[in-house]
C-alpha positions as CSV (number, residue, x, y, z in Angstrom):
1,M,-7.5,34.1,10.9
2,R,-7.0,32.8,7.3
3,K,-3.2,32.4,7.9
4,Y,-3.9,30.1,11.0
5,I,-6.4,28.0,9.1
6,T,-3.8,27.8,6.3
7,V,-0.9,26.8,8.7
8,F,-3.3,24.2,10.4
9,L,-4.1,22.6,7.0
10,I,-0.7,22.4,5.9
11,A,0.4,20.7,9.3
12,V,-2.5,18.3,8.9
13,G,-1.3,17.5,5.3
14,F,2.1,16.7,6.6
15,V,0.9,14.3,9.0
16,L,-1.6,12.6,6.5
17,A,1.1,12.4,3.8
18,S,3.7,10.8,6.3
19,S,1.1,8.2,7.4
20,A,-0.2,7.3,4.1
21,A,3.4,6.7,2.8
22,N,4.9,5.5,6.1
23,A,7.5,8.0,5.6
24,F,8.8,9.2,8.9
25,D,11.9,10.8,7.4
26,Y,11.5,14.8,7.8
27,K,13.6,15.1,4.5
28,E,10.6,13.6,2.7
29,W,8.4,16.4,3.9
30,I,10.6,19.4,2.6
31,P,9.3,19.4,-1.0
32,L,5.7,19.7,0.6
33,L,6.4,23.1,2.2
34,P,4.9,25.8,0.6
35,E,7.0,28.8,-0.8
36,S,4.7,31.3,1.0
37,I,1.8,31.3,3.4
38,G,-0.5,34.4,3.3
39,G,1.9,36.7,2.1
40,L,4.7,35.5,4.2
41,D,7.8,34.1,2.4
42,K,10.1,31.2,3.4
43,Q,13.0,32.4,5.6
44,G,16.2,30.4,5.7
45,E,16.4,26.6,5.6
46,P,13.9,24.2,7.2
47,E,15.0,22.4,10.3
48,G,14.1,18.8,11.2
49,M,15.1,15.7,12.9
50,N,14.2,11.9,13.0
51,M,14.2,10.4,16.4
52,E,13.8,6.8,17.6
53,K,13.6,5.4,21.0
54,S,12.6,1.8,22.0
55,W,9.3,1.1,20.4
56,Q,8.5,4.6,19.1
57,S,9.8,6.9,16.3
58,W,9.0,10.4,15.4
59,S,10.0,13.2,13.1
60,I,9.8,16.9,13.4
61,L,10.1,19.6,10.6
62,K,10.1,23.3,11.0
63,Q,10.1,26.3,8.6
64,Q,10.0,30.0,9.4
65,Y,8.0,32.4,7.1
66,S,8.2,36.3,7.2
67,D,7.2,39.3,5.3
68,G,10.1,41.5,6.3
69,S,8.1,43.9,8.4
70,G,7.8,42.0,11.7
71,N,4.9,39.6,10.6
72,D,6.0,36.0,10.8
73,V,5.0,32.4,11.4
74,L,6.7,29.2,12.5
75,L,5.2,26.1,10.5
76,S,6.0,22.8,12.3
77,G,4.9,19.4,11.7
78,I,5.3,16.3,14.0
79,A,4.6,12.7,13.0
80,D,5.0,9.6,15.3
81,S,4.8,6.0,15.0
82,V,4.5,3.1,17.5
83,K,6.3,-0.1,16.4
């Protein structure tokens, strides 16, 4: 249960950080990613993208965490903006 709360709080932090700075570039979120979550370490590089269509733009960032024994979690954050 603690892992889920931690993941949720991190995701909320991404949204608040991006909203406060008006930063909708996922690359600006990468330094905010924790090295581990509840004993699960980062696996590979984060994936992300920025998208824009008409009057709306949004960004997505994903990072996989695992402990190597089958326990894993995917942390993802989404932020959007209406112009």
